GURO-372616 format. One record per atom (N, C-alpha, C): residue number from 1; x, y, z. Coordinates in nm, 2 decimals. Layout:
BEGIN
VEXLO   k      u      v      w
VEXLO NUM      X      Y      Z
...
This chain:
BEGIN
VEXLO   k      u      v      w
VEXLO   1  -0.13  -1.50   1.89
VEXLO   1  -0.13  -1.47   1.75
VEXLO   1  -0.25  -1.34   1.72
VEXLO   2  -0.18  -1.29   1.63
VEXLO   2  -0.31  -1.17   1.59
VEXLO   2  -0.43  -1.22   1.52
VEXLO   3  -0.53  -1.15   1.59
VEXLO   3  -0.67  -1.22   1.51
VEXLO   3  -0.72  -1.08   1.45
VEXLO   4  -0.72  -1.07   1.32
VEXLO   4  -0.82  -0.95   1.24
VEXLO   4  -0.96  -1.01   1.24
VEXLO   5  -1.04  -0.91   1.23
VEXLO   5  -1.18  -0.90   1.20
VEXLO   5  -1.22  -0.80   1.11
VEXLO   6  -1.22  -0.81   0.98
VEXLO   6  -1.24  -0.72   0.91
VEXLO   6  -1.40  -0.72   0.83
VEXLO   7  -1.49  -0.75   0.91
VEXLO   7  -1.62  -0.77   0.85
VEXLO   7  -1.68  -0.65   0.86
VEXLO   8  -1.65  -0.54   0.94
VEXLO   8  -1.67  -0.41   0.91
VEXLO   8  -1.55  -0.33   0.89
VEXLO   9  -1.54  -0.31   0.75
VEXLO   9  -1.41  -0.26   0.69
VEXLO   9  -1.40  -0.11   0.74
VEXLO  10  -1.25  -0.10   0.77
VEXLO  10  -1.22   0.02   0.86
VEXLO  10  -1.22   0.15   0.76
VEXLO  11  -1.29   0.25   0.75
VEXLO  11  -1.29   0.36   0.66
VEXLO  11  -1.21   0.48   0.74
VEXLO  12  -1.11   0.51   0.67
VEXLO  12  -1.01   0.62   0.77
VEXLO  12  -1.02   0.74   0.66
VEXLO  13  -1.02   0.86   0.76
VEXLO  13  -1.04   1.01   0.69
VEXLO  13  -0.93   1.08   0.74
VEXLO  14  -0.86   1.17   0.65
VEXLO  14  -0.76   1.26   0.72
VEXLO  14  -0.79   1.39   0.67
VEXLO  15  -0.70   1.48   0.67
VEXLO  15  -0.77   1.64   0.63
VEXLO  15  -0.79   1.62   0.51
VEXLO  16  -0.71   1.57   0.41
VEXLO  16  -0.76   1.55   0.25
VEXLO  16  -0.81   1.43   0.20
VEXLO  17  -0.81   1.34   0.26
VEXLO  17  -0.83   1.22   0.19
VEXLO  17  -0.92   1.12   0.29
VEXLO  18  -1.00   1.04   0.18
VEXLO  18  -1.10   0.92   0.27
VEXLO  18  -1.02   0.79   0.19
VEXLO  19  -1.01   0.71   0.30
VEXLO  19  -0.93   0.55   0.26
VEXLO  19  -1.05   0.47   0.28
VEXLO  20  -1.08   0.42   0.17
VEXLO  20  -1.22   0.33   0.18
VEXLO  20  -1.20   0.21   0.13
VEXLO  21  -1.31   0.12   0.10
VEXLO  21  -1.29   0.00   0.07
VEXLO  21  -1.30  -0.01  -0.10
VEXLO  22  -1.21  -0.09  -0.13
VEXLO  22  -1.18  -0.12  -0.30
VEXLO  22  -1.32  -0.16  -0.34
VEXLO  23  -1.36  -0.12  -0.44
VEXLO  23  -1.49  -0.12  -0.54
VEXLO  23  -1.50  -0.20  -0.69
VEXLO  24  -1.57  -0.28  -0.71
VEXLO  24  -1.55  -0.32  -0.85
VEXLO  24  -1.56  -0.24  -0.96
VEXLO  25  -1.63  -0.12  -0.91
VEXLO  25  -1.66   0.01  -0.99
VEXLO  25  -1.54   0.11  -1.00
VEXLO  26  -1.43   0.06  -0.93
VEXLO  26  -1.31   0.13  -0.94
VEXLO  26  -1.22   0.08  -1.06
VEXLO  27  -1.26  -0.03  -1.13
VEXLO  27  -1.19  -0.07  -1.24
VEXLO  27  -1.12   0.01  -1.32
VEXLO  28  -1.17   0.11  -1.38
VEXLO  28  -1.12   0.19  -1.46
VEXLO  28  -1.01   0.24  -1.42
VEXLO  29  -1.01   0.31  -1.28
VEXLO  29  -0.90   0.37  -1.23
VEXLO  29  -0.79   0.30  -1.17
VEXLO  30  -0.81   0.18  -1.15
VEXLO  30  -0.72   0.08  -1.11
VEXLO  30  -0.66   0.05  -1.22
VEXLO  31  -0.73   0.00  -1.34
VEXLO  31  -0.63  -0.01  -1.48
VEXLO  31  -0.55   0.10  -1.48
VEXLO  32  -0.59   0.23  -1.49
VEXLO  32  -0.53   0.33  -1.53
VEXLO  32  -0.38   0.32  -1.42
VEXLO  33  -0.40   0.31  -1.30
VEXLO  33  -0.27   0.30  -1.21
VEXLO  33  -0.19   0.19  -1.27
VEXLO  34  -0.24   0.07  -1.26
VEXLO  34  -0.15  -0.05  -1.28
VEXLO  34  -0.09  -0.04  -1.42
VEXLO  35  -0.15   0.03  -1.52
VEXLO  35  -0.08   0.03  -1.66
VEXLO  35   0.00   0.15  -1.67
VEXLO  36   0.03   0.23  -1.59
VEXLO  36   0.11   0.38  -1.58
VEXLO  36   0.25   0.32  -1.56
VEXLO  37   0.34   0.33  -1.67
VEXLO  37   0.50   0.29  -1.63
VEXLO  37   0.57   0.38  -1.52
VEXLO  38   0.52   0.50  -1.52
VEXLO  38   0.57   0.60  -1.42
VEXLO  38   0.53   0.53  -1.25
VEXLO  39   0.40   0.48  -1.26
VEXLO  39   0.36   0.43  -1.13
VEXLO  39   0.42   0.30  -1.10
VEXLO  40   0.44   0.23  -1.20
VEXLO  40   0.49   0.08  -1.17
VEXLO  40   0.61   0.06  -1.17
VEXLO  41   0.70   0.19  -1.21
VEXLO  41   0.84   0.15  -1.21
VEXLO  41   0.93   0.10  -1.10
VEXLO  42   0.86   0.11  -0.97
VEXLO  42   0.95   0.08  -0.87
VEXLO  42   0.84  -0.07  -0.82
VEXLO  43   0.77  -0.12  -0.88
VEXLO  43   0.67  -0.23  -0.84
VEXLO  43   0.71  -0.35  -0.92
VEXLO  44   0.73  -0.45  -0.84
VEXLO  44   0.77  -0.60  -0.93
VEXLO  44   0.66  -0.68  -0.92
VEXLO  45   0.59  -0.59  -1.03
VEXLO  45   0.48  -0.65  -1.09
VEXLO  45   0.45  -0.61  -1.25
VEXLO  46   0.38  -0.70  -1.34
VEXLO  46   0.38  -0.64  -1.46
VEXLO  46   0.27  -0.54  -1.47
VEXLO  47   0.27  -0.47  -1.58
VEXLO  47   0.18  -0.36  -1.62
VEXLO  47   0.07  -0.42  -1.64
VEXLO  48  -0.04  -0.37  -1.60
VEXLO  48  -0.20  -0.42  -1.66
VEXLO  48  -0.20  -0.41  -1.79
VEXLO  49  -0.24  -0.50  -1.86
VEXLO  49  -0.27  -0.48  -2.00
VEXLO  49  -0.40  -0.47  -2.06
VEXLO  50  -0.50  -0.49  -1.95
VEXLO  50  -0.64  -0.49  -1.97
VEXLO  50  -0.72  -0.46  -1.86
VEXLO  51  -0.84  -0.45  -1.88
VEXLO  51  -0.94  -0.39  -1.77
VEXLO  51  -0.94  -0.55  -1.71
VEXLO  52  -0.92  -0.66  -1.75
VEXLO  52  -0.94  -0.79  -1.69
VEXLO  52  -0.85  -0.79  -1.58
VEXLO  53  -0.72  -0.72  -1.59
VEXLO  53  -0.61  -0.76  -1.51
VEXLO  53  -0.64  -0.66  -1.39
VEXLO  54  -0.73  -0.57  -1.41
VEXLO  54  -0.76  -0.47  -1.27
VEXLO  54  -0.87  -0.56  -1.22
VEXLO  55  -0.96  -0.60  -1.29
VEXLO  55  -1.07  -0.66  -1.23
VEXLO  55  -1.02  -0.78  -1.15
VEXLO  56  -0.92  -0.85  -1.18
VEXLO  56  -0.86  -0.96  -1.11
VEXLO  56  -0.78  -0.91  -1.00
VEXLO  57  -0.72  -0.79  -0.99
VEXLO  57  -0.68  -0.73  -0.89
VEXLO  57  -0.78  -0.71  -0.77
VEXLO  58  -0.86  -0.65  -0.82
VEXLO  58  -0.99  -0.61  -0.72
VEXLO  58  -1.04  -0.75  -0.66
VEXLO  59  -1.05  -0.84  -0.73
VEXLO  59  -1.12  -0.95  -0.69
VEXLO  59  -1.02  -1.02  -0.60
VEXLO  60  -0.88  -1.02  -0.63
VEXLO  60  -0.79  -1.06  -0.52
VEXLO  60  -0.78  -0.99  -0.40
VEXLO  61  -0.82  -0.86  -0.42
VEXLO  61  -0.80  -0.76  -0.29
VEXLO  61  -0.93  -0.81  -0.20
VEXLO  62  -1.04  -0.81  -0.27
VEXLO  62  -1.16  -0.83  -0.19
VEXLO  62  -1.16  -0.97  -0.14
VEXLO  63  -1.11  -1.08  -0.18
VEXLO  63  -1.11  -1.19  -0.12
VEXLO  63  -1.01  -1.22  -0.01
VEXLO  64  -0.89  -1.15  -0.02
VEXLO  64  -0.79  -1.13   0.10
VEXLO  64  -0.85  -1.06   0.24
VEXLO  65  -0.91  -0.95   0.18
VEXLO  65  -0.99  -0.89   0.29
VEXLO  65  -1.08  -0.96   0.37
VEXLO  66  -1.18  -1.03   0.27
VEXLO  66  -1.28  -1.14   0.32
VEXLO  66  -1.24  -1.23   0.40
VEXLO  67  -1.08  -1.26   0.39
VEXLO  67  -1.05  -1.38   0.46
VEXLO  67  -0.97  -1.33   0.58
VEXLO  68  -0.98  -1.20   0.59
VEXLO  68  -0.89  -1.14   0.73
VEXLO  68  -0.71  -1.18   0.69
VEXLO  69  -0.70  -1.14   0.60
VEXLO  69  -0.56  -1.19   0.56
VEXLO  69  -0.48  -1.07   0.48
VEXLO  70  -0.56  -0.96   0.45
VEXLO  70  -0.49  -0.84   0.40
VEXLO  70  -0.61  -0.73   0.43
VEXLO  71  -0.55  -0.60   0.44
VEXLO  71  -0.65  -0.51   0.43
VEXLO  71  -0.61  -0.38   0.35
VEXLO  72  -0.69  -0.36   0.23
VEXLO  72  -0.62  -0.26   0.13
VEXLO  72  -0.74  -0.15   0.11
VEXLO  73  -0.69  -0.02   0.11
VEXLO  73  -0.77   0.08   0.09
VEXLO  73  -0.79   0.15  -0.06
VEXLO  74  -0.85   0.18  -0.09
VEXLO  74  -0.86   0.28  -0.19
VEXLO  74  -0.86   0.43  -0.16
VEXLO  75  -0.75   0.48  -0.22
VEXLO  75  -0.72   0.63  -0.16
VEXLO  75  -0.82   0.72  -0.25
VEXLO  76  -0.90   0.80  -0.17
VEXLO  76  -0.96   0.92  -0.26
VEXLO  76  -0.97   1.02  -0.19
VEXLO  77  -1.00   1.14  -0.26
VEXLO  77  -1.00   1.28  -0.21
VEXLO  77  -1.12   1.33  -0.14
VEXLO  78  -1.12   1.41  -0.02
VEXLO  78  -1.27   1.44   0.04
VEXLO  78  -1.31   1.51  -0.05
VEXLO  79  -1.47   1.45  -0.07
VEXLO  79  -1.55   1.52  -0.18
VEXLO  79  -1.55   1.50  -0.33
VEXLO  80  -1.45   1.38  -0.33
VEXLO  80  -1.44   1.33  -0.47
VEXLO  80  -1.42   1.17  -0.44
VEXLO  81  -1.51   1.09  -0.47
VEXLO  81  -1.48   0.96  -0.45
VEXLO  81  -1.43   0.87  -0.55
VEXLO  82  -1.33   0.93  -0.63
VEXLO  82  -1.27   0.86  -0.75
VEXLO  82  -1.14   0.83  -0.67
VEXLO  83  -1.12   0.68  -0.71
VEXLO  83  -1.00   0.62  -0.68
VEXLO  83  -0.85   0.65  -0.76
VEXLO  84  -0.78   0.72  -0.66
VEXLO  84  -0.65   0.77  -0.70
VEXLO  84  -0.53   0.70  -0.64
VEXLO  85  -0.56   0.60  -0.59
VEXLO  85  -0.43   0.53  -0.54
VEXLO  85  -0.49   0.41  -0.44
VEXLO  86  -0.39   0.33  -0.41
VEXLO  86  -0.41   0.20  -0.30
VEXLO  86  -0.30   0.20  -0.21
VEXLO  87  -0.35   0.16  -0.08
VEXLO  87  -0.26   0.17   0.03
VEXLO  87  -0.30   0.05   0.12
VEXLO  88  -0.23  -0.02   0.18
VEXLO  88  -0.26  -0.11   0.27
VEXLO  88  -0.15  -0.21   0.32
VEXLO  89  -0.20  -0.30   0.42
VEXLO  89  -0.12  -0.42   0.45
VEXLO  89  -0.15  -0.53   0.37
VEXLO  90  -0.06  -0.57   0.30
VEXLO  90  -0.09  -0.67   0.21
VEXLO  90  -0.03  -0.82   0.26
VEXLO  91   0.06  -0.81   0.35
VEXLO  91   0.11  -0.93   0.41
VEXLO  91   0.13  -0.93   0.55
VEXLO  92   0.05  -1.01   0.61
VEXLO  92   0.03  -1.03   0.77
VEXLO  92   0.10  -1.14   0.82
VEXLO  93   0.21  -1.11   0.92
VEXLO  93   0.27  -1.22   0.98
VEXLO  93   0.19  -1.22   1.12
VEXLO  94   0.08  -1.31   1.12
VEXLO  94  -0.01  -1.30   1.24
VEXLO  94   0.05  -1.35   1.37
VEXLO  95   0.13  -1.44   1.35
VEXLO  95   0.23  -1.51   1.47
VEXLO  95   0.30  -1.40   1.54
VEXLO  96   0.34  -1.31   1.45
VEXLO  96   0.46  -1.22   1.51
VEXLO  96   0.39  -1.07   1.53
VEXLO  97   0.27  -1.03   1.48
VEXLO  97   0.19  -0.92   1.50
VEXLO  97   0.26  -0.81   1.41
VEXLO  98   0.31  -0.84   1.29
VEXLO  98   0.36  -0.74   1.22
VEXLO  98   0.29  -0.75   1.07
VEXLO  99   0.29  -0.64   0.98
VEXLO  99   0.23  -0.66   0.85
VEXLO  99   0.33  -0.57   0.77
VEXLO 100   0.33  -0.61   0.65
VEXLO 100   0.41  -0.51   0.54
VEXLO 100   0.32  -0.40   0.48
VEXLO 101   0.36  -0.29   0.46
VEXLO 101   0.27  -0.17   0.41
VEXLO 101   0.31  -0.16   0.27
VEXLO 102   0.23  -0.15   0.16
VEXLO 102   0.25  -0.12   0.04
VEXLO 102   0.14  -0.01  -0.04
VEXLO 103   0.18   0.05  -0.12
VEXLO 103   0.10   0.18  -0.17
VEXLO 103   0.16   0.20  -0.30
VEXLO 104   0.05   0.28  -0.37
VEXLO 104   0.08   0.35  -0.48
VEXLO 104  -0.04   0.44  -0.52
VEXLO 105   0.02   0.57  -0.59
VEXLO 105  -0.05   0.67  -0.61
VEXLO 105  -0.05   0.69  -0.75
VEXLO 106  -0.17   0.75  -0.81
VEXLO 106  -0.18   0.80  -0.95
VEXLO 106  -0.06   0.92  -0.96
VEXLO 107   0.02   0.90  -1.08
VEXLO 107   0.12   1.00  -1.12
VEXLO 107   0.07   1.14  -1.12
VEXLO 108  -0.06   1.16  -1.13
VEXLO 108  -0.11   1.30  -1.11
VEXLO 108  -0.12   1.39  -1.00
VEXLO 109  -0.10   1.28  -0.90
VEXLO 109  -0.14   1.33  -0.77
VEXLO 109   0.02   1.33  -0.66
VEXLO 110   0.11   1.31  -0.74
VEXLO 110   0.26   1.29  -0.67
VEXLO 110   0.27   1.42  -0.64
VEXLO 111   0.37   1.44  -0.54
VEXLO 111   0.44   1.58  -0.52
VEXLO 111   0.34   1.65  -0.43
VEXLO 112   0.22   1.63  -0.37
VEXLO 112   0.15   1.68  -0.30
VEXLO 112   0.12   1.64  -0.15
VEXLO 113   0.22   1.53  -0.11
VEXLO 113   0.21   1.50   0.03
VEXLO 113   0.09   1.39   0.06
VEXLO 114   0.01   1.37  -0.05
VEXLO 114  -0.09   1.28  -0.01
VEXLO 114  -0.06   1.14   0.02
VEXLO 115   0.05   1.06  -0.04
VEXLO 115   0.06   0.92   0.02
VEXLO 115   0.14   0.95   0.16
VEXLO 116   0.21   1.06   0.20
VEXLO 116   0.24   1.06   0.32
VEXLO 116   0.12   1.04   0.44
VEXLO 117   0.05   1.15   0.39
VEXLO 117  -0.08   1.12   0.48
VEXLO 117  -0.16   1.02   0.48
VEXLO 118  -0.16   0.97   0.38
VEXLO 118  -0.24   0.83   0.37
VEXLO 118  -0.14   0.71   0.46
VEXLO 119  -0.02   0.71   0.43
VEXLO 119   0.07   0.63   0.52
VEXLO 119   0.01   0.66   0.67
VEXLO 120   0.03   0.79   0.70
VEXLO 120  -0.03   0.79   0.84
VEXLO 120  -0.12   0.75   0.89
VEXLO 121  -0.24   0.77   0.83
VEXLO 121  -0.37   0.70   0.86
VEXLO 121  -0.36   0.54   0.88
VEXLO 122  -0.31   0.48   0.77
VEXLO 122  -0.29   0.33   0.75
VEXLO 122  -0.22   0.28   0.90
VEXLO 123  -0.08   0.34   0.90
VEXLO 123  -0.02   0.32   1.04
VEXLO 123  -0.11   0.35   1.16
VEXLO 124  -0.14   0.45   1.18
VEXLO 124  -0.22   0.45   1.28
VEXLO 124  -0.34   0.34   1.32
VEXLO 125  -0.41   0.30   1.19
VEXLO 125  -0.52   0.23   1.20
VEXLO 125  -0.43   0.11   1.24
VEXLO 126  -0.31   0.05   1.17
VEXLO 126  -0.25  -0.07   1.20
VEXLO 126  -0.23  -0.08   1.35
VEXLO 127  -0.18   0.00   1.42
VEXLO 127  -0.13   0.00   1.57
VEXLO 127  -0.24   0.01   1.66
VEXLO 128  -0.33   0.11   1.63
VEXLO 128  -0.44   0.13   1.72
VEXLO 128  -0.57   0.03   1.68
VEXLO 129  -0.61  -0.01   1.60
VEXLO 129  -0.72  -0.07   1.55
VEXLO 129  -0.69  -0.20   1.52
VEXLO 130  -0.58  -0.25   1.46
VEXLO 130  -0.56  -0.38   1.40
VEXLO 130  -0.48  -0.47   1.51
VEXLO 131  -0.40  -0.37   1.60
VEXLO 131  -0.33  -0.45   1.72
VEXLO 131  -0.19  -0.48   1.68
VEXLO 132  -0.14  -0.42   1.56
VEXLO 132   0.00  -0.46   1.51
VEXLO 132   0.10  -0.41   1.59
VEXLO 133   0.24  -0.47   1.62
VEXLO 133   0.34  -0.44   1.71
VEXLO 133   0.43  -0.36   1.60
VEXLO 134   0.45  -0.41   1.50
VEXLO 134   0.54  -0.39   1.38
VEXLO 134   0.49  -0.37   1.26
VEXLO 135   0.53  -0.26   1.17
VEXLO 135   0.49  -0.23   1.04
VEXLO 135   0.62  -0.23   0.96
VEXLO 136   0.63  -0.30   0.86
VEXLO 136   0.75  -0.29   0.74
VEXLO 136   0.71  -0.23   0.61
VEXLO 137   0.80  -0.17   0.57
VEXLO 137   0.79  -0.15   0.41
VEXLO 137   0.91  -0.16   0.35
VEXLO 138   0.90  -0.20   0.21
VEXLO 138   1.01  -0.24   0.13
VEXLO 138   1.01  -0.14   0.03
VEXLO 139   1.12  -0.07   0.00
VEXLO 139   1.13  -0.01  -0.14
VEXLO 139   1.26  -0.01  -0.20
VEXLO 140   1.29   0.05  -0.34
VEXLO 140   1.43   0.05  -0.40
VEXLO 140   1.50   0.18  -0.35
VEXLO 141   1.61   0.17  -0.37
VEXLO 141   1.71   0.28  -0.33
VEXLO 141   1.67   0.41  -0.40
VEXLO 142   1.63   0.40  -0.54
VEXLO 142   1.61   0.49  -0.62
VEXLO 142   1.48   0.55  -0.59
VEXLO 143   1.40   0.50  -0.53
VEXLO 143   1.26   0.56  -0.50
VEXLO 143   1.26   0.67  -0.38
VEXLO 144   1.32   0.78  -0.40
VEXLO 144   1.35   0.86  -0.29
VEXLO 144   1.20   0.93  -0.25
VEXLO 145   1.11   0.94  -0.32
VEXLO 145   0.98   0.98  -0.31
VEXLO 145   0.93   0.89  -0.18
VEXLO 146   0.92   0.77  -0.16
VEXLO 146   0.88   0.66  -0.10
VEXLO 146   0.96   0.66   0.03
VEXLO 147   1.12   0.68   0.02
VEXLO 147   1.18   0.68   0.13
VEXLO 147   1.15   0.81   0.20
VEXLO 148   1.12   0.93   0.16
VEXLO 148   1.09   1.04   0.21
VEXLO 148   0.96   1.03   0.30
VEXLO 149   0.86   0.96   0.24
VEXLO 149   0.73   0.94   0.30
VEXLO 149   0.75   0.88   0.41
VEXLO 150   0.83   0.74   0.41
VEXLO 150   0.82   0.67   0.51
VEXLO 150   0.89   0.73   0.64
VEXLO 151   1.03   0.78   0.61
VEXLO 151   1.10   0.85   0.71
VEXLO 151   0.98   0.97   0.78
VEXLO 152   0.93   1.04   0.70
VEXLO 152   0.84   1.14   0.75
VEXLO 152   0.74   1.09   0.85
VEXLO 153   0.72   0.92   0.83
VEXLO 153   0.59   0.89   0.89
VEXLO 153   0.67   0.79   1.02
VEXLO 154   0.79   0.82   1.03
VEXLO 154   0.84   0.75   1.16
VEXLO 154   0.92   0.59   1.14
VEXLO 155   0.93   0.59   1.01
VEXLO 155   1.01   0.44   0.98
VEXLO 155   1.15   0.46   0.97
VEXLO 156   1.23   0.36   1.01
VEXLO 156   1.39   0.37   1.03
VEXLO 156   1.42   0.26   0.94
VEXLO 157   1.50   0.30   0.84
VEXLO 157   1.57   0.18   0.74
VEXLO 157   1.67   0.10   0.82
VEXLO 158   1.62  -0.02   0.82
VEXLO 158   1.67  -0.11   0.89
VEXLO 158   1.79  -0.21   0.81
VEXLO 159   1.77  -0.20   0.68
VEXLO 159   1.85  -0.29   0.61
VEXLO 159   1.88  -0.28   0.45
VEXLO 160   1.99  -0.30   0.37
VEXLO 160   1.99  -0.28   0.25
VEXLO 160   2.03  -0.42   0.19
VEXLO 161   1.95  -0.47   0.10
VEXLO 161   1.97  -0.60   0.06
VEXLO 161   2.01  -0.56  -0.08
VEXLO 162   2.14  -0.64  -0.10
VEXLO 162   2.21  -0.63  -0.23
VEXLO 162   2.13  -0.71  -0.32
VEXLO 163   2.07  -0.66  -0.42
VEXLO 163   2.04  -0.78  -0.56
VEXLO 163   1.98  -0.90  -0.52
VEXLO 164   1.86  -0.85  -0.41
VEXLO 164   1.78  -0.94  -0.36
VEXLO 164   1.65  -1.01  -0.44
VEXLO 165   1.61  -0.90  -0.52
VEXLO 165   1.51  -0.91  -0.63
VEXLO 165   1.56  -0.95  -0.78
VEXLO 166   1.50  -1.05  -0.85
VEXLO 166   1.54  -1.04  -0.99
VEXLO 166   1.40  -1.00  -1.06
VEXLO 167   1.40  -0.89  -1.14
VEXLO 167   1.29  -0.85  -1.20
VEXLO 167   1.33  -0.79  -1.33
VEXLO 168   1.25  -0.87  -1.43
VEXLO 168   1.26  -0.80  -1.59
VEXLO 168   1.41  -0.82  -1.61
VEXLO 169   1.48  -0.95  -1.57
VEXLO 169   1.60  -0.96  -1.63
VEXLO 169   1.70  -0.92  -1.55
VEXLO 170   1.70  -0.84  -1.47
VEXLO 170   1.79  -0.75  -1.35
VEXLO 170   1.77  -0.77  -1.21
VEXLO 171   1.87  -0.80  -1.17
VEXLO 171   1.89  -0.80  -1.01
VEXLO 171   1.90  -0.66  -0.94
VEXLO 172   1.79  -0.64  -0.84
VEXLO 172   1.77  -0.51  -0.81
VEXLO 172   1.80  -0.49  -0.63
VEXLO 173   1.84  -0.41  -0.58
VEXLO 173   1.84  -0.39  -0.45
VEXLO 173   1.72  -0.35  -0.38
VEXLO 174   1.68  -0.40  -0.26
VEXLO 174   1.57  -0.35  -0.18
VEXLO 174   1.63  -0.25  -0.05
VEXLO 175   1.56  -0.17  -0.01
VEXLO 175   1.57  -0.10   0.12
VEXLO 175   1.45  -0.15   0.22
VEXLO 176   1.50  -0.19   0.35
VEXLO 176   1.38  -0.26   0.43
VEXLO 176   1.36  -0.16   0.54
VEXLO 177   1.24  -0.08   0.55
VEXLO 177   1.20   0.00   0.70
VEXLO 177   1.11  -0.06   0.78
VEXLO 178   1.13  -0.03   0.89
VEXLO 178   1.03  -0.07   1.02
VEXLO 178   1.00   0.03   1.10
VEXLO 179   0.87   0.03   1.18
VEXLO 179   0.84   0.12   1.27
VEXLO 179   0.77   0.01   1.36
VEXLO 180   0.81   0.06   1.48
VEXLO 180   0.74  -0.02   1.61
VEXLO 180   0.63   0.08   1.65
VEXLO 181   0.51   0.00   1.72
VEXLO 181   0.42   0.07   1.77
VEXLO 181   0.45   0.15   1.90
VEXLO 182   0.54   0.12   1.97
VEXLO 182   0.59   0.22   2.07
VEXLO 182   0.67   0.35   2.04
């Protein structure tokens, strides 16, 4: 079984980004992200309606990281510690050495290749530091930007599940992507 030890949180750096631990002081930016209909259009979670929603999410993430059950990074740009997005492994299947990757980025930063850069860093950490054998990601067929970022980072579409999600009164399809450590 996979054993995680996140007592020392892994800070990741790329050419343009720093992926760091989420902080309570990120609440305004987390609220802005989670209340933006553009950002949330492909996320099966309700829009945040108050800073209390953002505070609850930060607390949930902090608690799951402390319990070694997830690792979520705040995405920031080098030289500017302001939260612009979130990426991480929010669901670990420790018996089988795999995790599910999820991410979101502020609408103002779309189209610059930042999420692809963040995915590369998270995937590298997942395989080299956390000991994962497999990483999965799930997206909707119409989320072409997410699909491009996953494919660019070596993910392969492994399935198309028809109407497997019921959200806001509608059945939605899901695309399943996977990548192995080898």
